C-alpha atoms as one frame of an Amber mdcrd trajectory, in Angstrom:
protein
   0.000   0.000   0.000   1.566   3.340  -1.025   2.262   5.978   1.560  -0.345
   8.730   1.382   0.254  12.185   2.762  -2.873  14.016   3.772  -3.429  17.319
   1.999  -1.223  16.563  -1.005  -2.959  15.702  -4.225  -1.601  14.726  -7.603
  -1.704  17.382 -10.255  -3.957  15.749 -12.849  -4.604  18.885 -14.871  -3.411
  19.008 -18.459  -1.417  22.194 -17.806   2.256  21.803 -16.874   3.334  22.426
 -13.296   5.168  25.636 -12.403   8.433  23.699 -12.346   7.900  22.627 -15.950
   7.159  26.215 -16.982  10.349  27.396 -15.306  12.329  24.592 -16.946  10.955
  25.563 -20.369  11.893  29.189 -19.665  15.432  28.198 -18.699  15.831  25.944
 -21.752  14.637  28.737 -24.026  16.929  31.259 -22.364  19.953  28.967 -22.649
  19.102  28.383 -26.311  18.861  32.128 -26.935  22.213  32.752 -25.246  23.754
  29.984 -27.337  22.377  31.551 -30.529  23.786  34.946 -29.531  27.175  33.371
 -28.798  27.199  31.582 -32.162  26.220  34.782 -33.976  29.039  36.638 -32.255
  31.511  33.945 -33.275  30.340  34.134 -36.878  30.705  37.926 -36.859  34.251
  37.652 -35.511  35.137  35.026 -38.126  33.632  37.167 -40.891  35.585  40.191
 -39.666  38.813  38.193 -39.598  38.119  36.982 -43.141  37.503  40.545 -44.327
  33.810  39.987 -45.117  32.629  42.508 -42.513  34.341  45.883 -42.529  32.320
  47.583 -39.779  34.176  46.895 -36.545  31.302  48.453 -34.577  28.933  45.652
 -35.594  31.460  43.071 -34.482  32.032  44.795 -31.135  28.304  45.172 -30.502
  27.731  41.474 -31.236  30.628  40.548 -28.970  29.409  42.733 -26.109  25.856
  41.448 -26.526  27.124  37.878 -26.264  29.150  38.743 -23.174  26.207  40.434
 -21.463  23.884  37.540 -22.309  26.346  35.076 -20.813  26.785  37.231 -17.707
  23.009  37.383 -17.282  22.715  33.614 -17.694  25.394  33.035 -15.071  23.736
  35.460 -12.673  20.356  33.755 -13.096  22.057  30.418 -12.432  23.804  31.776
  -9.335  20.607  33.279  -7.939  18.688  30.084  -8.619  21.333  28.025  -6.835
  21.303  30.438  -3.878  17.512  30.163  -3.658  17.693  26.365  -3.821  20.345
  26.261  -1.098  18.268  28.588   1.068  15.228  26.340   0.640  17.321  23.299
   1.556  18.467  25.013   4.763  14.881  25.664   5.866  13.648  23.528   8.700
  10.272  21.947   8.246
């Protein structure tokens, strides 16, 4: 006989749980950051090959990629801090 905890019910709705929504958000954000990083790499390669002559476009793409990565790391750090704080809570 499975252990039943009073007051907790299974989520049988067709909508995803909040955790799934957050996971989809994180996956999308990581994908966007990856795309920005790849675009920046392509711009740098094109500049090195002489295809792009505007150094400002290359620098903007590079800075955008750096800021996106910094934001991703900060979101990860804050999420880990929140998780660790929740784990320290006494029930």
